PDB file as gemmi writes it, atoms N, CA and C in Angstrom:
CRYST1    1.000    1.000    1.000  90.00  90.00  90.00 P 1                      
ATOM      1  N   UNK A   1      14.711   3.206  13.648  1.00  0.00           N  
ATOM      2  CA  UNK A   1      13.876   3.343  12.485  1.00  0.00           C  
ATOM      3  C   UNK A   1      12.933   2.132  12.422  1.00  0.00           C  
ATOM      4  N   UNK A   2      11.694   2.272  12.899  1.00  0.00           N  
ATOM      5  CA  UNK A   2      10.758   1.147  12.869  1.00  0.00           C  
ATOM      6  C   UNK A   2      10.253   0.878  11.460  1.00  0.00           C  
ATOM      7  N   UNK A   3      10.377  -0.353  11.032  1.00  0.00           N  
ATOM      8  CA  UNK A   3       9.881  -0.756   9.719  1.00  0.00           C  
ATOM      9  C   UNK A   3       8.774  -1.770   9.938  1.00  0.00           C  
ATOM     10  N   UNK A   4       7.732  -1.649   9.122  1.00  0.00           N  
ATOM     11  CA  UNK A   4       6.563  -2.507   9.284  1.00  0.00           C  
ATOM     12  C   UNK A   4       6.182  -3.100   7.934  1.00  0.00           C  
ATOM     13  N   UNK A   5       5.739  -4.354   7.977  1.00  0.00           N  
ATOM     14  CA  UNK A   5       5.311  -5.039   6.759  1.00  0.00           C  
ATOM     15  C   UNK A   5       3.829  -4.749   6.517  1.00  0.00           C  
ATOM     16  N   UNK A   6       3.497  -4.454   5.261  1.00  0.00           N  
ATOM     17  CA  UNK A   6       2.126  -4.205   4.850  1.00  0.00           C  
ATOM     18  C   UNK A   6       1.764  -5.124   3.701  1.00  0.00           C  
ATOM     19  N   UNK A   7       0.485  -5.454   3.613  1.00  0.00           N  
ATOM     20  CA  UNK A   7      -0.043  -6.193   2.472  1.00  0.00           C  
ATOM     21  C   UNK A   7      -0.928  -5.226   1.704  1.00  0.00           C  
ATOM     22  N   UNK A   8      -0.809  -5.223   0.377  1.00  0.00           N  
ATOM     23  CA  UNK A   8      -1.534  -4.270  -0.438  1.00  0.00           C  
ATOM     24  C   UNK A   8      -2.243  -4.982  -1.580  1.00  0.00           C  
ATOM     25  N   UNK A   9      -3.370  -4.433  -1.988  1.00  0.00           N  
ATOM     26  CA  UNK A   9      -4.123  -4.946  -3.133  1.00  0.00           C  
ATOM     27  C   UNK A   9      -3.992  -3.940  -4.270  1.00  0.00           C  
ATOM     28  N   UNK A  10      -3.626  -4.397  -5.439  1.00  0.00           N  
ATOM     29  CA  UNK A  10      -3.490  -3.510  -6.592  1.00  0.00           C  
ATOM     30  C   UNK A  10      -4.809  -3.443  -7.342  1.00  0.00           C  
ATOM     31  N   UNK A  11      -5.416  -2.283  -7.265  1.00  0.00           N  
ATOM     32  CA  UNK A  11      -6.669  -2.060  -7.988  1.00  0.00           C  
ATOM     33  C   UNK A  11      -6.392  -1.413  -9.341  1.00  0.00           C  
ATOM     34  N   UNK A  12      -5.153  -1.321  -9.729  1.00  0.00           N  
ATOM     35  CA  UNK A  12      -4.779  -0.633 -10.952  1.00  0.00           C  
ATOM     36  C   UNK A  12      -4.837  -1.472 -12.202  1.00  0.00           C  
ATOM     37  N   UNK A  13      -5.374  -2.659 -12.112  1.00  0.00           N  
ATOM     38  CA  UNK A  13      -5.499  -3.468 -13.316  1.00  0.00           C  
ATOM     39  C   UNK A  13      -5.235  -4.942 -13.106  1.00  0.00           C  
ATOM     40  N   UNK A  14      -4.256  -5.285 -12.286  1.00  0.00           N  
ATOM     41  CA  UNK A  14      -3.896  -6.703 -12.179  1.00  0.00           C  
ATOM     42  C   UNK A  14      -4.650  -7.430 -11.075  1.00  0.00           C  
ATOM     43  N   UNK A  15      -5.083  -6.722 -10.029  1.00  0.00           N  
ATOM     44  CA  UNK A  15      -5.849  -7.358  -8.963  1.00  0.00           C  
ATOM     45  C   UNK A  15      -5.047  -8.319  -8.102  1.00  0.00           C  
ATOM     46  N   UNK A  16      -3.750  -8.124  -8.022  1.00  0.00           N  
ATOM     47  CA  UNK A  16      -2.894  -8.996  -7.206  1.00  0.00           C  
ATOM     48  C   UNK A  16      -2.657  -8.362  -5.836  1.00  0.00           C  
ATOM     49  N   UNK A  17      -2.277  -9.196  -4.895  1.00  0.00           N  
ATOM     50  CA  UNK A  17      -1.842  -8.746  -3.573  1.00  0.00           C  
ATOM     51  C   UNK A  17      -0.320  -8.793  -3.553  1.00  0.00           C  
ATOM     52  N   UNK A  18       0.291  -7.878  -2.796  1.00  0.00           N  
ATOM     53  CA  UNK A  18       1.742  -7.901  -2.641  1.00  0.00           C  
ATOM     54  C   UNK A  18       2.118  -7.316  -1.286  1.00  0.00           C  
ATOM     55  N   UNK A  19       3.312  -7.652  -0.839  1.00  0.00           N  
ATOM     56  CA  UNK A  19       3.827  -7.196   0.452  1.00  0.00           C  
ATOM     57  C   UNK A  19       4.938  -6.186   0.231  1.00  0.00           C  
ATOM     58  N   UNK A  20       5.075  -5.275   1.182  1.00  0.00           N  
ATOM     59  CA  UNK A  20       6.187  -4.348   1.182  1.00  0.00           C  
ATOM     60  C   UNK A  20       6.452  -3.904   2.609  1.00  0.00           C  
ATOM     61  N   UNK A  21       7.616  -3.335   2.818  1.00  0.00           N  
ATOM     62  CA  UNK A  21       8.029  -2.859   4.135  1.00  0.00           C  
ATOM     63  C   UNK A  21       8.337  -1.374   4.007  1.00  0.00           C  
ATOM     64  N   UNK A  22       7.877  -0.607   5.001  1.00  0.00           N  
ATOM     65  CA  UNK A  22       8.216   0.811   4.983  1.00  0.00           C  
ATOM     66  C   UNK A  22       8.516   1.310   6.376  1.00  0.00           C  
ATOM     67  N   UNK A  23       9.218   2.426   6.403  1.00  0.00           N  
ATOM     68  CA  UNK A  23       9.606   3.075   7.654  1.00  0.00           C  
ATOM     69  C   UNK A  23       8.396   3.854   8.168  1.00  0.00           C  
ATOM     70  N   UNK A  24       7.790   3.402   9.232  1.00  0.00           N  
ATOM     71  CA  UNK A  24       6.566   4.029   9.752  1.00  0.00           C  
ATOM     72  C   UNK A  24       6.834   5.245  10.624  1.00  0.00           C  
ATOM     73  N   UNK A  25       8.093   5.590  10.824  1.00  0.00           N  
ATOM     74  CA  UNK A  25       8.392   6.757  11.656  1.00  0.00           C  
ATOM     75  C   UNK A  25       8.450   8.053  10.847  1.00  0.00           C  
ATOM     76  N   UNK A  26       8.396   7.954   9.514  1.00  0.00           N  
ATOM     77  CA  UNK A  26       8.494   9.137   8.663  1.00  0.00           C  
ATOM     78  C   UNK A  26       7.147   9.463   8.041  1.00  0.00           C  
ATOM     79  N   UNK A  27       6.523  10.531   8.476  1.00  0.00           N  
ATOM     80  CA  UNK A  27       5.259  10.978   7.896  1.00  0.00           C  
ATOM     81  C   UNK A  27       5.513  11.631   6.544  1.00  0.00           C  
ATOM     82  N   UNK A  28       4.581  11.432   5.621  1.00  0.00           N  
ATOM     83  CA  UNK A  28       4.693  12.093   4.325  1.00  0.00           C  
ATOM     84  C   UNK A  28       4.188  11.240   3.181  1.00  0.00           C  
ATOM     85  N   UNK A  29       4.611  11.609   1.976  1.00  0.00           N  
ATOM     86  CA  UNK A  29       4.144  10.975   0.745  1.00  0.00           C  
ATOM     87  C   UNK A  29       4.982   9.756   0.383  1.00  0.00           C  
ATOM     88  N   UNK A  30       4.291   8.705  -0.028  1.00  0.00           N  
ATOM     89  CA  UNK A  30       4.944   7.478  -0.471  1.00  0.00           C  
ATOM     90  C   UNK A  30       4.352   7.060  -1.812  1.00  0.00           C  
ATOM     91  N   UNK A  31       5.218   6.610  -2.713  1.00  0.00           N  
ATOM     92  CA  UNK A  31       4.758   5.988  -3.958  1.00  0.00           C  
ATOM     93  C   UNK A  31       5.001   4.497  -3.815  1.00  0.00           C  
ATOM     94  N   UNK A  32       3.937   3.726  -3.959  1.00  0.00           N  
ATOM     95  CA  UNK A  32       4.029   2.276  -3.829  1.00  0.00           C  
ATOM     96  C   UNK A  32       3.744   1.678  -5.201  1.00  0.00           C  
ATOM     97  N   UNK A  33       4.747   1.033  -5.785  1.00  0.00           N  
ATOM     98  CA  UNK A  33       4.624   0.466  -7.128  1.00  0.00           C  
ATOM     99  C   UNK A  33       4.199  -0.994  -7.040  1.00  0.00           C  
ATOM    100  N   UNK A  34       3.193  -1.369  -7.829  1.00  0.00           N  
ATOM    101  CA  UNK A  34       2.815  -2.781  -7.897  1.00  0.00           C  
ATOM    102  C   UNK A  34       3.916  -3.516  -8.648  1.00  0.00           C  
ATOM    103  N   UNK A  35       4.481  -4.562  -8.051  1.00  0.00           N  
ATOM    104  CA  UNK A  35       5.563  -5.284  -8.717  1.00  0.00           C  
ATOM    105  C   UNK A  35       5.082  -6.125  -9.890  1.00  0.00           C  
ATOM    106  N   UNK A  36       3.772  -6.326 -10.028  1.00  0.00           N  
ATOM    107  CA  UNK A  36       3.245  -7.128 -11.123  1.00  0.00           C  
ATOM    108  C   UNK A  36       2.954  -6.285 -12.361  1.00  0.00           C  
ATOM    109  N   UNK A  37       2.180  -5.209 -12.197  1.00  0.00           N  
ATOM    110  CA  UNK A  37       1.768  -4.420 -13.368  1.00  0.00           C  
ATOM    111  C   UNK A  37       2.382  -3.029 -13.422  1.00  0.00           C  
ATOM    112  N   UNK A  38       3.057  -2.597 -12.346  1.00  0.00           N  
ATOM    113  CA  UNK A  38       3.704  -1.295 -12.337  1.00  0.00           C  
ATOM    114  C   UNK A  38       2.806  -0.137 -11.945  1.00  0.00           C  
ATOM    115  N   UNK A  39       1.524  -0.414 -11.655  1.00  0.00           N  
ATOM    116  CA  UNK A  39       0.611   0.651 -11.232  1.00  0.00           C  
ATOM    117  C   UNK A  39       1.164   1.303  -9.966  1.00  0.00           C  
ATOM    118  N   UNK A  40       1.094   2.635  -9.918  1.00  0.00           N  
ATOM    119  CA  UNK A  40       1.628   3.364  -8.780  1.00  0.00           C  
ATOM    120  C   UNK A  40       0.479   3.821  -7.880  1.00  0.00           C  
ATOM    121  N   UNK A  41       0.599   3.510  -6.588  1.00  0.00           N  
ATOM    122  CA  UNK A  41      -0.370   3.934  -5.575  1.00  0.00           C  
ATOM    123  C   UNK A  41       0.272   5.077  -4.796  1.00  0.00           C  
ATOM    124  N   UNK A  42      -0.351   6.242  -4.842  1.00  0.00           N  
ATOM    125  CA  UNK A  42       0.162   7.436  -4.160  1.00  0.00           C  
ATOM    126  C   UNK A  42      -0.531   7.544  -2.812  1.00  0.00           C  
ATOM    127  N   UNK A  43       0.211   7.366  -1.727  1.00  0.00           N  
ATOM    128  CA  UNK A  43      -0.389   7.380  -0.400  1.00  0.00           C  
ATOM    129  C   UNK A  43       0.385   8.277   0.548  1.00  0.00           C  
ATOM    130  N   UNK A  44      -0.316   8.672   1.610  1.00  0.00           N  
ATOM    131  CA  UNK A  44       0.275   9.500   2.652  1.00  0.00           C  
ATOM    132  C   UNK A  44       0.336   8.683   3.938  1.00  0.00           C  
ATOM    133  N   UNK A  45       1.493   8.693   4.572  1.00  0.00           N  
ATOM    134  CA  UNK A  45       1.675   8.022   5.853  1.00  0.00           C  
ATOM    135  C   UNK A  45       1.601   9.080   6.949  1.00  0.00           C  
ATOM    136  N   UNK A  46       0.752   8.835   7.947  1.00  0.00           N  
ATOM    137  CA  UNK A  46       0.611   9.786   9.048  1.00  0.00           C  
ATOM    138  C   UNK A  46       0.551   9.016  10.357  1.00  0.00           C  
ATOM    139  N   UNK A  47       1.440   9.348  11.265  1.00  0.00           N  
ATOM    140  CA  UNK A  47       1.514   8.713  12.584  1.00  0.00           C  
ATOM    141  C   UNK A  47       1.588   7.191  12.493  1.00  0.00           C  
ATOM    142  N   UNK A  48       2.380   6.690  11.575  1.00  0.00           N  
ATOM    143  CA  UNK A  48       2.597   5.254  11.442  1.00  0.00           C  
ATOM    144  C   UNK A  48       1.518   4.495  10.705  1.00  0.00           C  
ATOM    145  N   UNK A  49       0.526   5.187  10.162  1.00  0.00           N  
ATOM    146  CA  UNK A  49      -0.592   4.536   9.452  1.00  0.00           C  
ATOM    147  C   UNK A  49      -0.665   5.061   8.020  1.00  0.00           C  
ATOM    148  N   UNK A  50      -0.942   4.149   7.072  1.00  0.00           N  
ATOM    149  CA  UNK A  50      -1.188   4.566   5.700  1.00  0.00           C  
ATOM    150  C   UNK A  50      -2.621   5.074   5.643  1.00  0.00           C  
ATOM    151  N   UNK A  51      -2.788   6.316   5.237  1.00  0.00           N  
ATOM    152  CA  UNK A  51      -4.124   6.904   5.173  1.00  0.00           C  
ATOM    153  C   UNK A  51      -4.758   6.588   3.817  1.00  0.00           C  
ATOM    154  N   UNK A  52      -6.024   6.873   3.689  1.00  0.00           N  
ATOM    155  CA  UNK A  52      -6.704   6.731   2.405  1.00  0.00           C  
ATOM    156  C   UNK A  52      -6.489   7.957   1.527  1.00  0.00           C  
ATOM    157  N   UNK A  53      -5.794   8.951   2.068  1.00  0.00           N  
ATOM    158  CA  UNK A  53      -5.510  10.166   1.309  1.00  0.00           C  
ATOM    159  C   UNK A  53      -4.441   9.881   0.262  1.00  0.00           C  
ATOM    160  N   UNK A  54      -4.565  10.565  -0.867  1.00  0.00           N  
ATOM    161  CA  UNK A  54      -3.570  10.453  -1.927  1.00  0.00           C  
ATOM    162  C   UNK A  54      -2.929  11.823  -2.115  1.00  0.00           C  
ATOM    163  N   UNK A  55      -1.710  11.823  -2.604  1.00  0.00           N  
ATOM    164  CA  UNK A  55      -1.081  13.104  -2.894  1.00  0.00           C  
ATOM    165  C   UNK A  55      -0.996  13.261  -4.411  1.00  0.00           C  
ATOM    166  N   UNK A  56      -0.943  14.505  -4.898  1.00  0.00           N  
ATOM    167  CA  UNK A  56      -0.888  14.733  -6.346  1.00  0.00           C  
ATOM    168  C   UNK A  56       0.334  14.078  -6.971  1.00  0.00           C  
ATOM    169  N   UNK A  57       0.158  13.548  -8.157  1.00  0.00           N  
ATOM    170  CA  UNK A  57       1.215  12.832  -8.868  1.00  0.00           C  
ATOM    171  C   UNK A  57       2.467  13.696  -9.017  1.00  0.00           C  
ATOM    172  N   UNK A  58       2.292  14.985  -9.256  1.00  0.00           N  
ATOM    173  CA  UNK A  58       3.445  15.845  -9.508  1.00  0.00           C  
ATOM    174  C   UNK A  58       4.005  16.498  -8.245  1.00  0.00           C  
ATOM    175  N   UNK A  59       3.574  16.060  -7.089  1.00  0.00           N  
ATOM    176  CA  UNK A  59       4.026  16.655  -5.829  1.00  0.00           C  
ATOM    177  C   UNK A  59       5.156  15.825  -5.222  1.00  0.00           C  
ATOM    178  N   UNK A  60       6.277  15.731  -5.945  1.00  0.00           N  
ATOM    179  CA  UNK A  60       7.407  14.918  -5.501  1.00  0.00           C  
ATOM    180  C   UNK A  60       8.317  15.638  -4.518  1.00  0.00           C  
ATOM    181  N   UNK A  61       8.087  16.924  -4.288  1.00  0.00           N  
ATOM    182  CA  UNK A  61       9.012  17.669  -3.441  1.00  0.00           C  
ATOM    183  C   UNK A  61       9.020  17.177  -1.996  1.00  0.00           C  
ATOM    184  N   UNK A  62       7.967  16.494  -1.571  1.00  0.00           N  
ATOM    185  CA  UNK A  62       7.945  15.960  -0.213  1.00  0.00           C  
ATOM    186  C   UNK A  62       7.785  14.438  -0.224  1.00  0.00           C  
ATOM    187  N   UNK A  63       8.327  13.811  -1.288  1.00  0.00           N  
ATOM    188  CA  UNK A  63       8.287  12.356  -1.389  1.00  0.00           C  
ATOM    189  C   UNK A  63       9.256  11.754  -0.377  1.00  0.00           C  
ATOM    190  N   UNK A  64       8.743  10.887   0.488  1.00  0.00           N  
ATOM    191  CA  UNK A  64       9.577  10.242   1.503  1.00  0.00           C  
ATOM    192  C   UNK A  64      10.284   9.022   0.920  1.00  0.00           C  
ATOM    193  N   UNK A  65       9.515   8.181   0.232  1.00  0.00           N  
ATOM    194  CA  UNK A  65      10.106   6.946  -0.281  1.00  0.00           C  
ATOM    195  C   UNK A  65       9.341   6.468  -1.511  1.00  0.00           C  
ATOM    196  N   UNK A  66      10.073   5.910  -2.448  1.00  0.00           N  
ATOM    197  CA  UNK A  66       9.529   5.296  -3.651  1.00  0.00           C  
ATOM    198  C   UNK A  66       9.672   3.793  -3.455  1.00  0.00           C  
ATOM    199  N   UNK A  67       8.585   3.109  -3.137  1.00  0.00           N  
ATOM    200  CA  UNK A  67       8.642   1.700  -2.751  1.00  0.00           C  
ATOM    201  C   UNK A  67       8.403   0.815  -3.967  1.00  0.00           C  
ATOM    202  N   UNK A  68       9.364  -0.055  -4.242  1.00  0.00           N  
ATOM    203  CA  UNK A  68       9.267  -0.983  -5.365  1.00  0.00           C  
ATOM    204  C   UNK A  68       9.483  -2.398  -4.849  1.00  0.00           C  
ATOM    205  N   UNK A  69       8.405  -3.066  -4.440  1.00  0.00           N  
ATOM    206  CA  UNK A  69       8.530  -4.423  -3.892  1.00  0.00           C  
ATOM    207  C   UNK A  69       9.026  -5.420  -4.943  1.00  0.00           C  
ATOM    208  N   UNK A  70       9.512  -6.535  -4.459  1.00  0.00           N  
ATOM    209  CA  UNK A  70       9.989  -7.587  -5.354  1.00  0.00           C  
ATOM    210  C   UNK A  70       8.810  -8.312  -5.991  1.00  0.00           C  
ATOM    211  N   UNK A  71       8.987  -8.741  -7.236  1.00  0.00           N  
ATOM    212  CA  UNK A  71       7.952  -9.462  -7.981  1.00  0.00           C  
ATOM    213  C   UNK A  71       7.513 -10.724  -7.228  1.00  0.00           C  
ATOM    214  N   UNK A  72       8.415 -11.314  -6.478  1.00  0.00           N  
ATOM    215  CA  UNK A  72       8.092 -12.549  -5.752  1.00  0.00           C  
ATOM    216  C   UNK A  72       7.087 -12.318  -4.620  1.00  0.00           C  
ATOM    217  N   UNK A  73       6.808 -11.054  -4.280  1.00  0.00           N  
ATOM    218  CA  UNK A  73       5.831 -10.780  -3.222  1.00  0.00           C  
ATOM    219  C   UNK A  73       4.392 -10.814  -3.738  1.00  0.00           C  
ATOM    220  N   UNK A  74       4.201 -10.943  -5.062  1.00  0.00           N  
ATOM    221  CA  UNK A  74       2.848 -10.953  -5.658  1.00  0.00           C  
ATOM    222  C   UNK A  74       2.164 -12.302  -5.487  1.00  0.00           C  
ATOM    223  N   UNK A  75       0.848 -12.232  -5.307  1.00  0.00           N  
ATOM    224  CA  UNK A  75       0.027 -13.447  -5.239  1.00  0.00           C  
ATOM    225  C   UNK A  75      -1.409 -13.086  -5.590  1.00  0.00           C  
ATOM    226  N   UNK A  76      -2.208 -14.100  -5.855  1.00  0.00           N  
ATOM    227  CA  UNK A  76      -3.603 -13.913  -6.258  1.00  0.00           C  
ATOM    228  C   UNK A  76      -4.568 -13.844  -5.087  1.00  0.00           C  
ATOM    229  N   UNK A  77      -4.105 -14.113  -3.902  1.00  0.00           N  
ATOM    230  CA  UNK A  77      -4.995 -14.188  -2.735  1.00  0.00           C  
ATOM    231  C   UNK A  77      -4.460 -13.330  -1.601  1.00  0.00           C  
ATOM    232  N   UNK A  78      -5.336 -12.996  -0.704  1.00  0.00           N  
ATOM    233  CA  UNK A  78      -4.965 -12.223   0.471  1.00  0.00           C  
ATOM    234  C   UNK A  78      -4.335 -13.151   1.493  1.00  0.00           C  
ATOM    235  N   UNK A  79      -3.177 -12.780   1.989  1.00  0.00           N  
ATOM    236  CA  UNK A  79      -2.468 -13.633   2.934  1.00  0.00           C  
ATOM    237  C   UNK A  79      -2.961 -13.449   4.356  1.00  0.00           C  
ATOM    238  N   UNK A  80      -3.136 -12.197   4.758  1.00  0.00           N  
ATOM    239  CA  UNK A  80      -3.590 -11.906   6.113  1.00  0.00           C  
ATOM    240  C   UNK A  80      -5.110 -11.974   6.144  1.00  0.00           C  
ATOM    241  N   UNK A  81      -5.637 -13.020   6.715  1.00  0.00           N  
ATOM    242  CA  UNK A  81      -7.078 -13.204   6.756  1.00  0.00           C  
ATOM    243  C   UNK A  81      -7.714 -12.307   7.814  1.00  0.00           C  
ATOM    244  N   UNK A  82      -8.856 -11.695   7.491  1.00  0.00           N  
ATOM    245  CA  UNK A  82      -9.535 -10.872   8.505  1.00  0.00           C  
ATOM    246  C   UNK A  82      -9.983 -11.723   9.683  1.00  0.00           C  
ATOM    247  N   UNK A  83      -9.967 -11.137  10.868  1.00  0.00           N  
ATOM    248  CA  UNK A  83     -10.310 -11.871  12.079  1.00  0.00           C  
ATOM    249  C   UNK A  83     -11.747 -11.642  12.517  1.00  0.00           C  
ATOM    250  N   UNK A  84     -12.470 -10.826  11.773  1.00  0.00           N  
ATOM    251  CA  UNK A  84     -13.839 -10.542  12.174  1.00  0.00           C  
ATOM    252  C   UNK A  84     -14.630 -10.049  10.975  1.00  0.00           C  
ATOM    253  N   UNK A  85     -15.923  -9.959  11.153  1.00  0.00           N  
ATOM    254  CA  UNK A  85     -16.783  -9.418  10.114  1.00  0.00           C  
ATOM    255  C   UNK A  85     -16.373  -7.988   9.766  1.00  0.00           C  
ATOM    256  N   UNK A  86     -16.103  -7.160  10.781  1.00  0.00           N  
ATOM    257  CA  UNK A  86     -15.716  -5.777  10.532  1.00  0.00           C  
ATOM    258  C   UNK A  86     -14.356  -5.704   9.831  1.00  0.00           C  
ATOM    259  N   UNK A  87     -13.454  -6.603  10.180  1.00  0.00           N  
ATOM    260  CA  UNK A  87     -12.156  -6.640   9.515  1.00  0.00           C  
ATOM    261  C   UNK A  87     -12.296  -6.978   8.041  1.00  0.00           C  
ATOM    262  N   UNK A  88     -13.149  -7.930   7.730  1.00  0.00           N  
ATOM    263  CA  UNK A  88     -13.381  -8.290   6.334  1.00  0.00           C  
ATOM    264  C   UNK A  88     -14.046  -7.138   5.582  1.00  0.00           C  
ATOM    265  N   UNK A  89     -15.003  -6.491   6.221  1.00  0.00           N  
ATOM    266  CA  UNK A  89     -15.673  -5.352   5.608  1.00  0.00           C  
ATOM    267  C   UNK A  89     -14.665  -4.236   5.321  1.00  0.00           C  
ATOM    268  N   UNK A  90     -13.800  -3.949   6.293  1.00  0.00           N  
ATOM    269  CA  UNK A  90     -12.778  -2.922   6.108  1.00  0.00           C  
ATOM    270  C   UNK A  90     -11.871  -3.270   4.931  1.00  0.00           C  
ATOM    271  N   UNK A  91     -11.447  -4.530   4.825  1.00  0.00           N  
ATOM    272  CA  UNK A  91     -10.565  -4.938   3.731  1.00  0.00           C  
ATOM    273  C   UNK A  91     -11.240  -4.768   2.379  1.00  0.00           C  
ATOM    274  N   UNK A  92     -12.528  -5.068   2.303  1.00  0.00           N  
ATOM    275  CA  UNK A  92     -13.251  -4.913   1.030  1.00  0.00           C  
ATOM    276  C   UNK A  92     -13.389  -3.450   0.649  1.00  0.00           C  
ATOM    277  N   UNK A  93     -13.717  -2.611   1.626  1.00  0.00           N  
ATOM    278  CA  UNK A  93     -13.853  -1.172   1.362  1.00  0.00           C  
ATOM    279  C   UNK A  93     -12.497  -0.601   0.963  1.00  0.00           C  
ATOM    280  N   UNK A  94     -11.454  -0.982   1.687  1.00  0.00           N  
ATOM    281  CA  UNK A  94     -10.110  -0.479   1.399  1.00  0.00           C  
ATOM    282  C   UNK A  94      -9.663  -0.897  -0.005  1.00  0.00           C  
ATOM    283  N   UNK A  95      -9.940  -2.141  -0.391  1.00  0.00           N  
ATOM    284  CA  UNK A  95      -9.563  -2.627  -1.716  1.00  0.00           C  
ATOM    285  C   UNK A  95     -10.341  -1.888  -2.805  1.00  0.00           C  
ATOM    286  N   UNK A  96     -11.592  -1.548  -2.531  1.00  0.00           N  
ATOM    287  CA  UNK A  96     -12.408  -0.873  -3.539  1.00  0.00           C  
ATOM    288  C   UNK A  96     -11.947   0.556  -3.794  1.00  0.00           C  
ATOM    289  N   UNK A  97     -11.380   1.200  -2.785  1.00  0.00           N  
ATOM    290  CA  UNK A  97     -10.970   2.595  -2.966  1.00  0.00           C  
ATOM    291  C   UNK A  97      -9.498   2.741  -3.296  1.00  0.00           C  
ATOM    292  N   UNK A  98      -8.738   1.664  -3.257  1.00  0.00           N  
ATOM    293  CA  UNK A  98      -7.294   1.745  -3.541  1.00  0.00           C  
ATOM    294  C   UNK A  98      -7.025   1.897  -5.015  1.00  0.00           C  
TER     295      UNK A  98                                                      
END                                                                             
């Protein structure tokens, strides 16, 4: 069961970054809860990657995991720095649509 660490930006109100770990071998719906403000990010994992697709809030029948990271994973800054102009651009676009 491969597990991978991800860094996430909460666009739901608090604007904090947080880390979580998920099983990347299971495709499907994931609910990722911000440990700071409780905002829920509904995402779909496909082939080991978190997509920009969201699943309907009431579509729990195929929920793979409800991820609730620890409050200690929250911070005001991005930990993983982009390595290139395109990486930084991707992070900004991803944060804006999350």
